[in-house]
All heavy atoms as TSV, in Angstrom:
chain	resi	resn	atom	element	x	y	z
A	1	MET	N	N	4.346	28.050	2.868
A	1	MET	CA	C	4.809	29.127	3.716
A	1	MET	C	C	6.296	29.025	4.018
A	1	MET	O	O	6.987	30.018	4.019
A	1	MET	CB	C	4.045	29.114	5.060
A	1	MET	CG	C	2.717	29.813	5.006
A	1	MET	SD	S	2.939	31.509	4.579
A	1	MET	CE	C	1.888	32.291	5.700
A	2	SER	N	N	6.791	27.820	4.299
A	2	SER	CA	C	8.192	27.676	4.675
A	2	SER	C	C	9.115	27.989	3.502
A	2	SER	O	O	10.238	28.423	3.696
A	2	SER	CB	C	8.464	26.274	5.218
A	2	SER	OG	O	8.325	25.320	4.181
A	3	ASP	N	N	8.629	27.738	2.270
A	3	ASP	CA	C	9.435	28.050	1.094
A	3	ASP	C	C	9.680	29.563	1.006
A	3	ASP	O	O	10.774	30.002	0.671
A	3	ASP	CB	C	8.733	27.545	-0.165
A	3	ASP	CG	C	9.603	27.709	-1.405
A	3	ASP	OD1	O	10.822	27.482	-1.295
A	3	ASP	OD2	O	9.058	28.066	-2.452
A	4	ASN	N	N	8.660	30.341	1.354
A	4	ASN	CA	C	8.771	31.797	1.340
A	4	ASN	C	C	9.776	32.254	2.401
A	4	ASN	O	O	10.584	33.144	2.151
A	4	ASN	CB	C	7.398	32.432	1.573
A	4	ASN	CG	C	7.387	33.909	1.216
A	4	ASN	OD1	O	8.296	34.402	0.563
A	4	ASN	ND2	N	6.366	34.593	1.652
A	5	ASN	N	N	9.723	31.643	3.588
A	5	ASN	CA	C	10.662	31.979	4.656
A	5	ASN	C	C	12.084	31.629	4.255
A	5	ASN	O	O	13.022	32.379	4.521
A	5	ASN	CB	C	10.310	31.238	5.950
A	5	ASN	CG	C	9.497	32.089	6.896
A	5	ASN	OD1	O	9.354	33.284	6.688
A	5	ASN	ND2	N	8.985	31.474	7.935
A	6	THR	N	N	12.268	30.490	3.590
A	6	THR	CA	C	13.584	30.059	3.150
A	6	THR	C	C	14.143	31.044	2.125
A	6	THR	O	O	15.324	31.379	2.172
A	6	THR	CB	C	13.511	28.643	2.531
A	6	THR	OG1	O	12.907	27.757	3.466
A	6	THR	CG2	C	14.885	28.133	2.174
A	7	GLN	N	N	13.280	31.512	1.226
A	7	GLN	CA	C	13.718	32.491	0.220
A	7	GLN	C	C	14.168	33.787	0.885
A	7	GLN	O	O	15.185	34.361	0.512
A	7	GLN	CB	C	12.581	32.798	-0.752
A	7	GLN	CG	C	12.437	31.804	-1.863
A	7	GLN	CD	C	11.345	32.240	-2.847
A	7	GLN	OE1	O	10.355	32.854	-2.457
A	7	GLN	NE2	N	11.543	31.914	-4.107
A	8	LYS	N	N	13.413	34.245	1.888
A	8	LYS	CA	C	13.773	35.480	2.583
A	8	LYS	C	C	15.108	35.329	3.299
A	8	LYS	O	O	15.961	36.212	3.231
A	8	LYS	CB	C	12.686	35.869	3.591
A	8	LYS	CG	C	11.452	36.446	2.955
A	8	LYS	CD	C	10.446	36.848	4.006
A	8	LYS	CE	C	9.164	37.345	3.370
A	8	LYS	NZ	N	8.145	37.677	4.360
A	9	LYS	N	N	15.298	34.201	3.988
A	9	LYS	CA	C	16.554	33.983	4.704
A	9	LYS	C	C	17.722	33.929	3.731
A	9	LYS	O	O	18.785	34.491	3.990
A	9	LYS	CB	C	16.479	32.686	5.523
A	9	LYS	CG	C	15.625	32.810	6.758
A	9	LYS	CD	C	15.607	31.514	7.549
A	9	LYS	CE	C	14.693	31.638	8.757
A	9	LYS	NZ	N	14.638	30.384	9.524
A	10	SER	N	N	17.521	33.255	2.606
A	10	SER	CA	C	18.575	33.149	1.596
A	10	SER	C	C	18.902	34.524	1.029
A	10	SER	O	O	20.079	34.863	0.834
A	10	SER	CB	C	18.123	32.208	0.479
A	10	SER	OG	O	19.063	32.194	-0.560
A	11	TRP	N	N	17.877	35.327	0.786
A	11	TRP	CA	C	18.089	36.670	0.246
A	11	TRP	C	C	18.878	37.521	1.237
A	11	TRP	O	O	19.812	38.224	0.864
A	11	TRP	CB	C	16.735	37.317	-0.060
A	11	TRP	CG	C	16.876	38.630	-0.767
A	11	TRP	CD1	C	17.071	38.826	-2.092
A	11	TRP	CD2	C	16.851	39.929	-0.159
A	11	TRP	NE1	N	17.168	40.180	-2.349
A	11	TRP	CE2	C	17.034	40.879	-1.194
A	11	TRP	CE3	C	16.681	40.383	1.144
A	11	TRP	CZ2	C	17.062	42.239	-0.957
A	11	TRP	CZ3	C	16.709	41.750	1.373
A	11	TRP	CH2	C	16.903	42.663	0.339
A	12	PHE	N	N	18.519	37.451	2.520
A	12	PHE	CA	C	19.225	38.235	3.535
A	12	PHE	C	C	20.656	37.751	3.715
A	12	PHE	O	O	21.565	38.551	3.948
A	12	PHE	CB	C	18.472	38.224	4.869
A	12	PHE	CG	C	17.343	39.227	4.907
A	12	PHE	CD1	C	16.031	38.813	4.893
A	12	PHE	CD2	C	17.612	40.585	4.931
A	12	PHE	CE1	C	14.994	39.737	4.909
A	12	PHE	CE2	C	16.586	41.518	4.947
A	12	PHE	CZ	C	15.279	41.088	4.940
A	13	LYS	N	N	20.895	36.436	3.589
A	13	LYS	CA	C	22.267	35.924	3.668
A	13	LYS	C	C	23.097	36.478	2.512
A	13	LYS	O	O	24.247	36.876	2.703
A	13	LYS	CB	C	22.270	34.389	3.614
A	13	LYS	CG	C	21.978	33.740	4.927
A	13	LYS	CD	C	22.147	32.226	4.820
A	13	LYS	CE	C	21.876	31.573	6.157
A	13	LYS	NZ	N	22.048	30.112	6.082
A	14	GLY	N	N	22.514	36.490	1.325
A	14	GLY	CA	C	23.205	37.055	0.164
A	14	GLY	C	C	23.477	38.535	0.345
A	14	GLY	O	O	24.554	39.029	0.008
A	15	LEU	N	N	22.504	39.244	0.880
A	15	LEU	CA	C	22.652	40.676	1.124
A	15	LEU	C	C	23.778	40.924	2.116
A	15	LEU	O	O	24.626	41.802	1.906
A	15	LEU	CB	C	21.339	41.257	1.662
A	15	LEU	CG	C	21.326	42.747	1.965
A	15	LEU	CD1	C	21.516	43.552	0.690
A	15	LEU	CD2	C	20.015	43.124	2.635
A	16	LYS	N	N	23.813	40.130	3.173
A	16	LYS	CA	C	24.851	40.281	4.193
A	16	LYS	C	C	26.230	40.004	3.592
A	16	LYS	O	O	27.195	40.723	3.862
A	16	LYS	CB	C	24.576	39.333	5.354
A	16	LYS	CG	C	25.480	39.522	6.540
A	16	LYS	CD	C	25.062	38.611	7.680
A	16	LYS	CE	C	25.963	38.780	8.878
A	16	LYS	NZ	N	25.585	37.897	9.986
A	17	ALA	N	N	26.327	38.994	2.748
A	17	ALA	CA	C	27.602	38.653	2.108
A	17	ALA	C	C	28.065	39.786	1.202
A	17	ALA	O	O	29.254	40.143	1.198
A	17	ALA	CB	C	27.462	37.360	1.321
A	18	GLU	N	N	27.160	40.359	0.437
A	18	GLU	CA	C	27.515	41.469	-0.452
A	18	GLU	C	C	27.899	42.710	0.348
A	18	GLU	O	O	28.799	43.451	-0.016
A	18	GLU	CB	C	26.363	41.789	-1.398
A	18	GLU	CG	C	26.119	40.736	-2.456
A	18	GLU	CD	C	27.302	40.509	-3.376
A	18	GLU	OE1	O	27.957	41.507	-3.775
A	18	GLU	OE2	O	27.577	39.347	-3.678
A	19	TYR	N	N	27.194	42.941	1.448
A	19	TYR	CA	C	27.456	44.104	2.296
A	19	TYR	C	C	28.867	44.035	2.878
A	19	TYR	O	O	29.530	45.053	3.029
A	19	TYR	CB	C	26.405	44.146	3.405
A	19	TYR	CG	C	26.350	45.437	4.173
A	19	TYR	CD1	C	25.869	46.592	3.589
A	19	TYR	CD2	C	26.783	45.508	5.494
A	19	TYR	CE1	C	25.815	47.782	4.284
A	19	TYR	CE2	C	26.738	46.678	6.208
A	19	TYR	CZ	C	26.253	47.811	5.598
A	19	TYR	OH	O	26.209	48.985	6.294
A	20	LYS	N	N	29.337	42.820	3.174
A	20	LYS	CA	C	30.687	42.657	3.717
A	20	LYS	C	C	31.758	42.951	2.668
A	20	LYS	O	O	32.893	43.265	3.014
A	20	LYS	CB	C	30.872	41.239	4.260
A	20	LYS	CG	C	30.153	41.005	5.557
A	20	LYS	CD	C	30.396	39.605	6.073
A	20	LYS	CE	C	29.667	39.399	7.397
A	20	LYS	NZ	N	29.898	38.048	7.927
A	21	LYS	N	N	31.425	42.862	1.393
A	21	LYS	CA	C	32.386	43.107	0.320
A	21	LYS	C	C	32.605	44.600	0.073
A	21	LYS	O	O	33.575	44.978	-0.580
A	21	LYS	CB	C	31.901	42.473	-0.986
A	21	LYS	CG	C	31.881	40.967	-0.968
A	21	LYS	CD	C	31.354	40.456	-2.301
A	21	LYS	CE	C	31.152	38.962	-2.292
A	21	LYS	NZ	N	30.580	38.495	-3.573
A	22	VAL	N	N	31.716	45.433	0.571
A	22	VAL	CA	C	31.807	46.871	0.324
A	22	VAL	C	C	33.036	47.437	1.025
A	22	VAL	O	O	33.312	47.125	2.180
A	22	VAL	CB	C	30.537	47.599	0.834
A	22	VAL	CG1	C	30.690	49.104	0.708
A	22	VAL	CG2	C	29.320	47.128	0.082
A	23	ILE	N	N	33.804	48.251	0.305
A	23	ILE	CA	C	34.972	48.911	0.885
A	23	ILE	C	C	34.548	50.327	1.256
A	23	ILE	O	O	34.239	51.146	0.382
A	23	ILE	CB	C	36.144	48.943	-0.113
A	23	ILE	CG1	C	36.551	47.523	-0.475
A	23	ILE	CG2	C	37.309	49.731	0.460
A	23	ILE	CD1	C	37.557	47.445	-1.602
A	24	TRP	N	N	34.502	50.603	2.536
A	24	TRP	CA	C	34.049	51.900	3.021
A	24	TRP	C	C	35.223	52.860	3.085
A	24	TRP	O	O	36.328	52.503	3.493
A	24	TRP	CB	C	33.413	51.751	4.401
A	24	TRP	CG	C	32.215	50.864	4.371
A	24	TRP	CD1	C	32.174	49.551	4.702
A	24	TRP	CD2	C	30.903	51.213	3.938
A	24	TRP	NE1	N	30.910	49.072	4.513
A	24	TRP	CE2	C	30.103	50.054	4.055
A	24	TRP	CE3	C	30.326	52.388	3.461
A	24	TRP	CZ2	C	28.762	50.045	3.716
A	24	TRP	CZ3	C	28.984	52.376	3.130
A	24	TRP	CH2	C	28.221	51.223	3.257
A	25	THR	N	N	34.993	54.104	2.694
A	25	THR	CA	C	36.060	55.105	2.757
A	25	THR	C	C	36.218	55.594	4.191
A	25	THR	O	O	35.293	55.500	5.006
A	25	THR	CB	C	35.743	56.314	1.858
A	25	THR	OG1	O	34.539	56.907	2.299
A	25	THR	CG2	C	35.600	55.906	0.419
A	26	ASP	N	N	37.399	56.145	4.466
A	26	ASP	CA	C	37.624	56.692	5.806
A	26	ASP	C	C	36.933	58.053	5.927
A	26	ASP	O	O	36.495	58.641	4.947
A	26	ASP	CB	C	39.123	56.812	6.082
A	26	ASP	CG	C	39.826	57.716	5.087
A	26	ASP	OD1	O	39.681	57.489	3.872
A	26	ASP	OD2	O	40.513	58.643	5.532
A	27	ARG	N	N	36.823	58.517	7.141
A	27	ARG	CA	C	36.096	59.754	7.437
A	27	ARG	C	C	36.679	60.963	6.710
A	27	ARG	O	O	35.940	61.814	6.208
A	27	ARG	CB	C	36.141	60.003	8.941
A	27	ARG	CG	C	34.826	60.329	9.547
A	27	ARG	CD	C	34.980	60.508	11.043
A	27	ARG	NE	N	34.229	59.532	11.785
A	27	ARG	CZ	C	32.954	59.663	12.101
A	27	ARG	NH1	N	32.294	60.727	11.722
A	27	ARG	NH2	N	32.329	58.737	12.775
A	28	GLN	N	N	37.994	61.041	6.649
A	28	GLN	CA	C	38.645	62.196	6.021
A	28	GLN	C	C	38.329	62.248	4.524
A	28	GLN	O	O	38.009	63.315	3.992
A	28	GLN	CB	C	40.146	62.117	6.249
A	28	GLN	CG	C	40.884	63.338	5.757
A	28	GLN	CD	C	42.388	63.236	5.993
A	28	GLN	OE1	O	42.895	62.164	6.315
A	28	GLN	NE2	N	43.085	64.338	5.825
A	29	THR	N	N	38.410	61.118	3.859
A	29	THR	CA	C	38.105	61.073	2.427
A	29	THR	C	C	36.643	61.426	2.191
A	29	THR	O	O	36.315	62.176	1.268
A	29	THR	CB	C	38.413	59.672	1.856
A	29	THR	OG1	O	39.776	59.363	2.116
A	29	THR	CG2	C	38.155	59.615	0.370
A	30	LEU	N	N	35.774	60.882	3.011
A	30	LEU	CA	C	34.344	61.171	2.886
A	30	LEU	C	C	34.072	62.660	3.071
A	30	LEU	O	O	33.313	63.257	2.300
A	30	LEU	CB	C	33.550	60.358	3.913
A	30	LEU	CG	C	32.047	60.532	3.894
A	30	LEU	CD1	C	31.458	60.026	2.579
A	30	LEU	CD2	C	31.417	59.789	5.064
A	31	ALA	N	N	34.723	63.277	4.049
A	31	ALA	CA	C	34.534	64.710	4.301
A	31	ALA	C	C	35.034	65.540	3.123
A	31	ALA	O	O	34.368	66.489	2.693
A	31	ALA	CB	C	35.259	65.109	5.585
A	32	ARG	N	N	36.206	65.163	2.563
A	32	ARG	CA	C	36.747	65.899	1.422
A	32	ARG	C	C	35.852	65.785	0.203
A	32	ARG	O	O	35.596	66.772	-0.491
A	32	ARG	CB	C	38.145	65.397	1.077
A	32	ARG	CG	C	39.244	66.069	1.882
A	32	ARG	CD	C	40.595	65.657	1.385
A	32	ARG	NE	N	40.694	64.213	1.661
A	32	ARG	CZ	C	41.551	63.394	1.101
A	32	ARG	NH1	N	42.410	63.826	0.226
A	32	ARG	NH2	N	41.576	62.107	1.408
A	33	GLN	N	N	35.373	64.585	-0.069
A	33	GLN	CA	C	34.512	64.386	-1.234
A	33	GLN	C	C	33.176	65.101	-1.060
A	33	GLN	O	O	32.645	65.670	-2.014
A	33	GLN	CB	C	34.303	62.896	-1.486
A	33	GLN	CG	C	35.556	62.216	-1.984
A	33	GLN	CD	C	35.387	60.726	-2.184
A	33	GLN	OE1	O	34.388	60.134	-1.785
A	33	GLN	NE2	N	36.375	60.104	-2.803
A	34	THR	N	N	32.654	65.085	0.148
A	34	THR	CA	C	31.395	65.796	0.420
A	34	THR	C	C	31.590	67.299	0.227
A	34	THR	O	O	30.749	67.976	-0.385
A	34	THR	CB	C	30.905	65.502	1.851
A	34	THR	OG1	O	30.713	64.095	1.986
A	34	THR	CG2	C	29.610	66.227	2.149
A	35	ALA	N	N	32.693	67.824	0.739
A	35	ALA	CA	C	32.984	69.258	0.572
A	35	ALA	C	C	33.134	69.604	-0.905
A	35	ALA	O	O	32.654	70.656	-1.352
A	35	ALA	CB	C	34.246	69.628	1.341
A	36	ALA	N	N	33.764	68.729	-1.670
A	36	ALA	CA	C	33.934	68.981	-3.103
A	36	ALA	C	C	32.585	69.013	-3.806
A	36	ALA	O	O	32.325	69.892	-4.635
A	36	ALA	CB	C	34.832	67.909	-3.723
A	37	VAL	N	N	31.708	68.066	-3.483
A	37	VAL	CA	C	30.386	68.023	-4.120
A	37	VAL	C	C	29.576	69.265	-3.758
A	37	VAL	O	O	28.940	69.883	-4.627
A	37	VAL	CB	C	29.636	66.730	-3.708
A	37	VAL	CG1	C	28.170	66.802	-4.106
A	37	VAL	CG2	C	30.297	65.517	-4.329
A	38	VAL	N	N	29.603	69.657	-2.495
A	38	VAL	CA	C	28.849	70.841	-2.065
A	38	VAL	C	C	29.416	72.091	-2.740
A	38	VAL	O	O	28.655	72.938	-3.237
A	38	VAL	CB	C	28.867	70.976	-0.523
A	38	VAL	CG1	C	28.311	72.316	-0.082
A	38	VAL	CG2	C	28.074	69.841	0.104
A	39	SER	N	N	30.742	72.206	-2.802
A	39	SER	CA	C	31.369	73.375	-3.436
A	39	SER	C	C	31.007	73.474	-4.912
A	39	SER	O	O	30.639	74.552	-5.395
A	39	SER	CB	C	32.891	73.292	-3.304
A	39	SER	OG	O	33.259	73.254	-1.953
A	40	VAL	N	N	31.132	72.372	-5.628
A	40	VAL	CA	C	30.803	72.379	-7.051
A	40	VAL	C	C	29.325	72.707	-7.247
A	40	VAL	O	O	28.964	73.466	-8.163
A	40	VAL	CB	C	31.174	71.024	-7.703
A	40	VAL	CG1	C	30.593	70.904	-9.098
A	40	VAL	CG2	C	32.682	70.857	-7.737
A	41	SER	N	N	28.466	72.173	-6.393
A	41	SER	CA	C	27.029	72.463	-6.507
A	41	SER	C	C	26.749	73.945	-6.309
A	41	SER	O	O	25.958	74.538	-7.047
A	41	SER	CB	C	26.243	71.641	-5.480
A	41	SER	OG	O	26.398	70.263	-5.715
A	42	VAL	N	N	27.400	74.549	-5.331
A	42	VAL	CA	C	27.194	75.981	-5.064
A	42	VAL	C	C	27.715	76.813	-6.242
A	42	VAL	O	O	27.031	77.736	-6.714
A	42	VAL	CB	C	27.875	76.398	-3.742
A	42	VAL	CG1	C	27.923	77.911	-3.597
A	42	VAL	CG2	C	27.146	75.773	-2.563
A	43	VAL	N	N	28.905	76.491	-6.735
A	43	VAL	CA	C	29.483	77.240	-7.859
A	43	VAL	C	C	28.591	77.128	-9.095
A	43	VAL	O	O	28.296	78.133	-9.758
A	43	VAL	CB	C	30.919	76.755	-8.160
A	43	VAL	CG1	C	31.425	77.312	-9.483
A	43	VAL	CG2	C	31.851	77.143	-7.024
A	44	LEU	N	N	28.139	75.909	-9.402
A	44	LEU	CA	C	27.256	75.741	-10.559
A	44	LEU	C	C	25.929	76.469	-10.354
A	44	LEU	O	O	25.386	77.042	-11.306
A	44	LEU	CB	C	27.014	74.260	-10.832
A	44	LEU	CG	C	28.173	73.520	-11.482
A	44	LEU	CD1	C	27.844	72.042	-11.621
A	44	LEU	CD2	C	28.498	74.113	-12.828
A	45	GLY	N	N	25.425	76.473	-9.146
A	45	GLY	CA	C	24.192	77.211	-8.857
A	45	GLY	C	C	24.355	78.695	-9.111
A	45	GLY	O	O	23.477	79.346	-9.690
A	46	VAL	N	N	25.493	79.236	-8.690
A	46	VAL	CA	C	25.769	80.666	-8.914
A	46	VAL	C	C	25.912	80.949	-10.408
A	46	VAL	O	O	25.370	81.938	-10.916
A	46	VAL	CB	C	27.038	81.102	-8.135
A	46	VAL	CG1	C	27.497	82.484	-8.560
A	46	VAL	CG2	C	26.783	81.057	-6.642
A	47	ILE	N	N	26.634	80.086	-11.125
A	47	ILE	CA	C	26.800	80.281	-12.571
A	47	ILE	C	C	25.439	80.243	-13.276
A	47	ILE	O	O	25.151	81.091	-14.131
A	47	ILE	CB	C	27.753	79.215	-13.156
A	47	ILE	CG1	C	29.175	79.479	-12.663
A	47	ILE	CG2	C	27.709	79.212	-14.685
A	47	ILE	CD1	C	30.161	78.371	-12.987
A	48	ILE	N	N	24.609	79.291	-12.918
A	48	ILE	CA	C	23.272	79.184	-13.532
A	48	ILE	C	C	22.441	80.421	-13.212
A	48	ILE	O	O	21.731	80.945	-14.079
A	48	ILE	CB	C	22.564	77.895	-13.079
A	48	ILE	CG1	C	23.268	76.689	-13.710
A	48	ILE	CG2	C	21.091	77.919	-13.450
A	48	ILE	CD1	C	22.814	75.352	-13.161
A	49	ALA	N	N	22.539	80.914	-11.973
A	49	ALA	CA	C	21.786	82.115	-11.596
A	49	ALA	C	C	22.245	83.329	-12.404
A	49	ALA	O	O	21.426	84.139	-12.859
A	49	ALA	CB	C	21.945	82.386	-10.102
A	50	ILE	N	N	23.559	83.457	-12.609
A	50	ILE	CA	C	24.090	84.589	-13.382
A	50	ILE	C	C	23.638	84.499	-14.841
A	50	ILE	O	O	23.176	85.493	-15.421
A	50	ILE	CB	C	25.636	84.634	-13.282
A	50	ILE	CG1	C	26.052	85.017	-11.863
A	50	ILE	CG2	C	26.233	85.593	-14.302
A	50	ILE	CD1	C	27.540	84.850	-11.576
A	51	VAL	N	N	23.750	83.307	-15.429
A	51	VAL	CA	C	23.315	83.127	-16.819
A	51	VAL	C	C	21.818	83.407	-16.934
A	51	VAL	O	O	21.360	84.061	-17.885
A	51	VAL	CB	C	23.673	81.712	-17.330
A	51	VAL	CG1	C	23.004	81.422	-18.664
A	51	VAL	CG2	C	25.178	81.549	-17.440
A	52	ASP	N	N	21.052	82.940	-15.973
A	52	ASP	CA	C	19.606	83.172	-15.984
A	52	ASP	C	C	19.299	84.672	-15.930
A	52	ASP	O	O	18.430	85.164	-16.659
A	52	ASP	CB	C	18.959	82.445	-14.811
A	52	ASP	CG	C	17.456	82.629	-14.784
A	52	ASP	OD1	O	16.803	82.297	-15.799
A	52	ASP	OD2	O	16.933	83.101	-13.749
A	53	PHE	N	N	20.019	85.382	-15.083
A	53	PHE	CA	C	19.813	86.823	-14.961
A	53	PHE	C	C	20.144	87.526	-16.279
A	53	PHE	O	O	19.403	88.408	-16.731
A	53	PHE	CB	C	20.669	87.389	-13.823
A	53	PHE	CG	C	20.562	88.873	-13.671
A	53	PHE	CD1	C	19.435	89.450	-13.097
A	53	PHE	CD2	C	21.575	89.708	-14.124
A	53	PHE	CE1	C	19.321	90.823	-12.963
A	53	PHE	CE2	C	21.479	91.077	-14.002
A	53	PHE	CZ	C	20.344	91.634	-13.420
A	54	ILE	N	N	21.253	87.135	-16.909
A	54	ILE	CA	C	21.660	87.754	-18.177
A	54	ILE	C	C	20.627	87.471	-19.264
A	54	ILE	O	O	20.220	88.377	-20.010
A	54	ILE	CB	C	23.060	87.260	-18.591
A	54	ILE	CG1	C	24.106	87.804	-17.624
A	54	ILE	CG2	C	23.383	87.657	-20.025
A	54	ILE	CD1	C	25.484	87.178	-17.785
A	55	VAL	N	N	20.186	86.235	-19.369
A	55	VAL	CA	C	19.188	85.876	-20.376
A	55	VAL	C	C	17.881	86.616	-20.114
A	55	VAL	O	O	17.253	87.143	-21.045
A	55	VAL	CB	C	18.964	84.345	-20.409
A	55	VAL	CG1	C	17.760	83.992	-21.263
A	55	VAL	CG2	C	20.207	83.644	-20.915
A	56	GLN	N	N	17.468	86.691	-18.858
A	56	GLN	CA	C	16.225	87.388	-18.515
A	56	GLN	C	C	16.328	88.870	-18.872
A	56	GLN	O	O	15.373	89.456	-19.396
A	56	GLN	CB	C	15.911	87.221	-17.026
A	56	GLN	CG	C	14.578	87.814	-16.615
A	56	GLN	CD	C	13.407	87.125	-17.282
A	56	GLN	OE1	O	13.375	85.905	-17.377
A	56	GLN	NE2	N	12.448	87.896	-17.748
A	57	SER	N	N	17.479	89.463	-18.607
A	57	SER	CA	C	17.676	90.877	-18.957
A	57	SER	C	C	17.608	91.067	-20.471
A	57	SER	O	O	17.023	92.042	-20.959
A	57	SER	CB	C	19.029	91.366	-18.439
A	57	SER	OG	O	19.064	91.297	-17.036
A	58	GLY	N	N	18.219	90.154	-21.215
A	58	GLY	CA	C	18.167	90.220	-22.680
A	58	GLY	C	C	16.755	90.082	-23.191
A	58	GLY	O	O	16.338	90.813	-24.103
A	59	VAL	N	N	16.000	89.182	-22.623
A	59	VAL	CA	C	14.595	89.002	-23.062
A	59	VAL	C	C	13.778	90.253	-22.716
A	59	VAL	O	O	12.967	90.713	-23.516
A	59	VAL	CB	C	13.989	87.742	-22.401
A	59	VAL	CG1	C	12.482	87.694	-22.605
A	59	VAL	CG2	C	14.652	86.484	-22.955
A	60	ASP	N	N	14.022	90.824	-21.546
A	60	ASP	CA	C	13.303	92.049	-21.164
A	60	ASP	C	C	13.605	93.193	-22.132
A	60	ASP	O	O	12.711	93.971	-22.466
A	60	ASP	CB	C	13.683	92.459	-19.732
A	60	ASP	CG	C	13.056	91.563	-18.683
A	60	ASP	OD1	O	12.099	90.803	-19.020
A	60	ASP	OD2	O	13.517	91.596	-17.517
A	61	LEU	N	N	14.863	93.287	-22.578
A	61	LEU	CA	C	15.221	94.337	-23.536
A	61	LEU	C	C	14.520	94.123	-24.876
A	61	LEU	O	O	14.080	95.089	-25.526
A	61	LEU	CB	C	16.739	94.358	-23.761
A	61	LEU	CG	C	17.574	95.032	-22.677
A	61	LEU	CD1	C	19.065	94.877	-22.966
A	61	LEU	CD2	C	17.230	96.514	-22.555
A	62	LEU	N	N	14.418	92.874	-25.296
A	62	LEU	CA	C	13.756	92.578	-26.577
A	62	LEU	C	C	12.244	92.819	-26.519
A	62	LEU	O	O	11.638	93.225	-27.507
A	62	LEU	CB	C	14.025	91.120	-26.980
A	62	LEU	CG	C	15.466	90.799	-27.399
A	62	LEU	CD1	C	15.618	89.314	-27.636
A	62	LEU	CD2	C	15.840	91.580	-28.637
A	63	VAL	N	N	11.673	92.570	-25.366
A	63	VAL	CA	C	10.217	92.701	-25.233
A	63	VAL	C	C	9.808	94.177	-25.176
A	63	VAL	O	O	8.749	94.551	-25.674
A	63	VAL	CB	C	9.719	91.937	-23.977
A	63	VAL	CG1	C	8.255	92.235	-23.697
A	63	VAL	CG2	C	9.942	90.455	-24.160
A	64	ARG	N	N	10.621	95.025	-24.633
A	64	ARG	CA	C	10.270	96.451	-24.511
A	64	ARG	C	C	10.174	97.117	-25.814
A	64	ARG	O	O	10.450	97.263	-26.787
A	64	ARG	CB	C	11.277	97.196	-23.646
A	64	ARG	CG	C	11.095	96.887	-22.201
A	64	ARG	CD	C	11.998	97.775	-21.402
A	64	ARG	NE	N	12.201	97.170	-20.077
A	64	ARG	CZ	C	12.922	97.693	-19.158
A	64	ARG	NH1	N	13.543	98.829	-19.353
A	64	ARG	NH2	N	13.052	97.120	-18.010
């Protein structure tokens, strides 16, 4: 049992050490990057919707 506890403690110590190495971005950079990801996602969603509509219209014309 104690060997299992020792392994867990060692794993958490390693995790804590790695967590301290992480370089966190500042709030402004995080906000800008989040806005960029959301904007690109919305634009791509609109483009996909337009292409889908055009393809669907073309298929409807062929089926008639």
